[in-house]
C-alpha positions in Angstrom: 18.2 -75.8 83.8 20.6 -72.9 84.3 23.8 -73.8 86.1 25.7 -71.1 88.0 29.3 -71.7 89.2 31.3 -69.8 91.8 34.3 -72.0 92.9 36.4 -69.0 94.1 36.5 -70.5 97.6 37.7 -73.9 96.4 41.4 -74.9 96.6 42.8 -74.6 93.1 43.1 -77.8 91.0 41.0 -80.0 93.2 37.9 -82.0 92.3 35.4 -79.2 92.1 37.7 -77.3 89.7 37.3 -80.1 87.1 33.5 -80.7 87.2 32.7 -77.9 84.7 29.0 -78.4 85.4 28.4 -75.0 83.9 29.1 -76.5 80.5 25.9 -78.5 80.9 23.8 -75.4 81.6 20.7 -74.9 79.3 18.8 -71.7 79.3 15.8 -73.2 77.4 14.1 -73.8 80.8 14.2 -70.6 82.9 12.4 -72.2 85.8 15.2 -74.1 87.4 18.6 -72.9 88.5 21.4 -74.9 90.1 24.2 -73.1 91.9 27.5 -74.7 93.2 30.7 -73.5 94.8 30.6 -72.3 98.4 30.4 -68.6 97.7 27.4 -68.9 95.4 25.2 -69.5 98.4 26.0 -66.0 99.6 26.2 -63.9 96.4 23.1 -61.8 96.6 23.8 -60.3 93.2 23.5 -63.8 91.5 20.6 -64.7 93.7 18.6 -61.6 92.8 18.9 -62.5 89.1 17.1 -65.8 89.8 14.5 -64.7 92.3 11.6 -65.6 90.0 12.9 -69.1 89.2 10.4 -71.8 90.5 13.1 -74.2 91.5 16.3 -72.9 93.2 18.8 -75.6 93.9 22.2 -75.7 95.7 24.9 -78.4 95.6 26.8 -78.9 98.8 29.9 -81.0 98.2 31.6 -80.7 101.6 28.9 -81.9 104.1 29.0 -82.4 107.0 32.1 -80.2 107.4 30.0 -77.0 107.4 29.0 -77.8 111.0 32.7 -77.6 112.1 32.4 -73.9 112.6 29.9 -71.5 114.3 30.0 -69.1 111.3 31.8 -68.9 108.0 33.7 -66.1 106.4 30.4 -64.5 105.3 29.1 -64.5 108.9 26.5 -67.2 108.3 26.2 -70.5 110.0 25.6 -73.8 108.4 21.8 -73.6 108.7 21.2 -70.1 107.4 23.6 -70.0 104.5 21.2 -72.1 102.3 18.0 -70.2 103.2 17.7 -68.8 99.7 17.3 -72.3 98.1 14.3 -74.7 97.8 16.4 -77.8 97.5 19.9 -78.6 98.7 21.7 -81.7 97.3 24.3 -83.0 99.7 27.0 -85.7 99.7 26.1 -86.6 103.3 22.9 -88.6 103.5 22.9 -88.5 107.3 23.0 -84.7 107.4 20.2 -84.5 104.7 18.0 -86.8 106.8 18.7 -84.8 110.0 18.1 -81.4 108.4 14.8 -82.5 106.8 13.6 -83.5 110.3 14.2 -79.9 111.4 11.4 -78.7 109.0 13.4 -75.7 107.8 11.1 -75.0 104.8 13.4 -76.5 102.2 14.3 -80.0 101.1 17.7 -81.7 101.6 18.5 -84.5 99.2 21.4 -86.9 99.3 23.3 -87.3 96.0 26.6 -88.9 94.8 29.8 -86.9 94.5 30.3 -86.5 90.7 33.5 -86.6 88.6 34.0 -85.3 85.0 34.8 -88.1 82.5 37.6 -85.9 81.2 39.8 -86.9 84.1 39.6 -90.7 83.3 43.2 -91.7 82.8 44.5 -93.6 79.8 45.1 -97.4 80.4 48.4 -97.8 82.2 50.8 -100.5 83.3 50.8 -101.2 87.0 54.2 -100.0 88.2 53.5 -99.7 91.9 51.8 -101.8 94.6 49.8 -99.5 96.8 49.0 -95.7 97.0 47.6 -93.3 99.5 47.1 -89.7 98.7 46.0 -87.0 101.1 46.7 -85.6 104.5 47.7 -87.5 107.7 45.0 -86.7 110.2 44.8 -89.8 112.5 46.7 -92.7 113.9 45.2 -95.0 111.1 46.9 -92.8 108.5 50.2 -93.1 110.3 50.0 -96.8 110.5 49.0 -97.0 106.9 52.2 -95.1 105.8 54.3 -97.5 107.8 52.7 -100.6 106.4 52.8 -99.2 102.8 56.5 -98.5 103.1 57.0 -102.3 103.3 55.9 -102.5 99.7 56.6 -100.6 96.4 54.4 -97.8 97.5 53.4 -94.2 96.5 52.4 -91.5 99.0 51.2 -88.3 97.5 50.7 -85.1 99.4 51.1 -81.3 99.3 53.9 -79.5 101.1 51.9 -76.4 101.9 48.6 -75.7 103.7 49.0 -79.0 105.6 48.8 -79.9 109.3 51.8 -80.6 111.5 51.3 -84.4 111.4 51.4 -84.3 107.6 54.5 -82.1 107.7 56.2 -84.7 110.0 55.4 -87.4 107.5 56.8 -85.7 104.4 59.9 -88.0 104.5 57.4 -90.8 103.5 56.2 -88.8 100.5 57.2 -90.2 97.1 55.4 -87.5 95.2 54.5 -83.9 96.3 52.5 -81.1 94.8 51.3 -83.1 91.8 48.8 -81.5 89.5 45.3 -83.1 89.8 45.5 -85.1 86.6 49.1 -86.2 87.3 47.8 -87.6 90.6 45.1 -89.5 88.8 47.6 -90.9 86.3 49.8 -92.1 89.2 46.8 -93.9 90.8 46.3 -95.6 87.4 49.9 -96.9 87.6 49.2 -98.5 91.0 47.4 -101.7 91.8 45.8 -100.8 95.1 44.5 -97.5 96.6 43.9 -97.2 100.3 40.8 -95.2 101.3 39.4 -93.9 104.6 35.9 -92.4 104.2 36.2 -90.3 107.4 37.0 -86.8 108.6 38.8 -86.2 111.9 37.4 -83.4 114.2 38.9 -81.4 116.9 37.5 -80.2 120.2 36.8 -76.8 118.6 34.9 -78.5 115.8 32.9 -80.5 118.3 31.9 -77.4 120.3 30.7 -75.8 117.1 28.7 -78.9 116.1 27.0 -79.0 119.5 25.9 -75.4 119.1 23.3 -76.6 116.5 19.8 -77.7 117.7 19.3 -81.5 118.0 22.9 -82.1 116.8 22.9 -85.5 118.5 20.1 -86.7 116.1 22.5 -86.6 113.2 23.8 -90.1 112.7 27.0 -88.6 111.3 27.8 -87.2 114.7 27.2 -90.4 116.5 30.7 -91.2 117.7 31.6 -87.7 119.0 33.2 -87.9 122.4 34.2 -91.6 121.8 36.0 -91.6 118.5 36.1 -88.1 117.1 35.5 -88.7 113.4 32.5 -88.1 111.1 31.8 -89.9 107.8 32.4 -88.4 104.4 32.6 -90.2 101.1 36.0 -89.6 99.6 36.4 -89.0 95.9 39.5 -91.1 95.9 37.2 -94.1 95.7 35.9 -92.8 92.3 39.5 -91.9 91.3 40.7 -95.4 91.9 37.7 -97.0 90.2 38.1 -95.0 87.0 41.8 -95.8 87.1 41.1 -99.5 87.3 42.9 -99.6 90.6 41.5 -101.7 93.4 39.9 -99.8 96.3 41.0 -101.1 99.7 38.7 -99.3 102.2 38.8 -99.2 105.9 35.6 -100.5 107.6 34.1 -97.9 110.0 30.9 -97.1 111.9 29.0 -96.0 108.8 30.5 -97.7 105.8 29.2 -95.0 103.5 31.2 -96.6 100.7 28.4 -99.1 100.4 26.0 -96.4 99.2 27.9 -96.3 95.9 30.0 -99.5 95.5 29.3 -103.0 96.6 31.7 -104.7 99.1 33.6 -107.8 97.9 32.4 -107.4 94.3 33.5 -103.7 93.7 35.9 -103.0 96.5 37.6 -104.8 99.5 37.3 -103.9 103.2 40.1 -104.0 105.7 39.5 -103.7 109.5 42.8 -102.6 111.1 46.5 -102.2 110.4 47.2 -106.0 110.6 44.4 -106.7 108.2 45.6 -103.9 105.9 49.1 -105.6 105.7 47.5 -109.0 105.1 45.1 -107.7 102.4 47.8 -105.9 100.5 50.0 -109.0 100.6 47.2 -111.3 99.5 46.0 -109.0 96.7 49.5 -108.6 95.3 50.2 -112.3 95.4 47.0 -113.0 93.5 46.5 -109.8 91.5 44.8 -111.5 88.5 42.1 -112.9 90.8 41.0 -109.3 91.6 40.5 -108.1 88.0 36.8 -108.8 88.0 36.4 -106.5 91.0 38.4 -103.8 89.3 36.3 -104.0 86.1 33.0 -104.0 88.0 34.1 -100.9 90.0 35.0 -99.1 86.8 31.6 -99.9 85.3 29.8 -98.8 88.5 31.8 -95.5 88.5 30.2 -94.5 85.2 27.0 -93.9 87.1 28.6 -91.0 89.0 29.8 -88.8 86.1 28.8 -85.1 85.9 26.4 -85.7 83.1 24.6 -88.4 85.2 24.6 -86.0 88.1 22.9 -83.2 86.2 20.5 -85.7 84.6 19.5 -86.9 88.1 18.7 -83.4 89.3 16.8 -82.5 86.1 14.6 -85.5 86.5 14.2 -85.3 90.3 11.1 -83.1 90.3 
């Protein structure tokens, strides 16, 4: 399988920049090509070189966010940008199921979000209690910061290309503009990582989503107009698992975390801000009792490496 990369549209030094899937490319079989990186779906020069390949595959690692806009910077909408491909592997199982029901002439397949084993941090002493890294997009994030500040916490964010709410919360930040690997290393130094597997949407996003036929049949869009969020598996779950840090995950309407890790045995749920505070307190007071969960999560994470990812696609014929 030939693997073609174009990550020029990705934010530098984020997850996709560390996959290095192209290193797993093999030209011994010139019948299958896998492309990844947003711009590769629109590069006609690359596509024309592979017109005769029997199996043309694309990996979409941002679903369902492509439906937040009417058209992208190439002038294509979320349906027609993958017209070239026979198979599209997506991190959103709900969107894959919905698009398959549209009978678009190609197959959408759910797949896990991969990580490269090279980012696994060295074993580390646990210096901090709890960490959250990312932007502040909703009231639950604000409440999380306030609760974490009661403990020996870490909050990691950027100081540029962030929304106004995140800017307002910069006084809470303990670390800013960390390099990707330094962020993972900091997670490894912390006992608990708080995770929300959701994306907040605006009224503009919702208008764009509703412009697509049968949008309401996508389970991912089921709360629009009530609670304006959609589900999306966050790689911070993998990052905590490989760091032997306990994942403390907010329960939501989809609980997509359960597609990859088992609750209670590989991560812990919390329901609201009061439960978050109580769970952090309980876990810290009985940290040794949670070691088995941490070890199981680390073992499970080894199923989601980039080499396992490519093996899955190669064998999925």
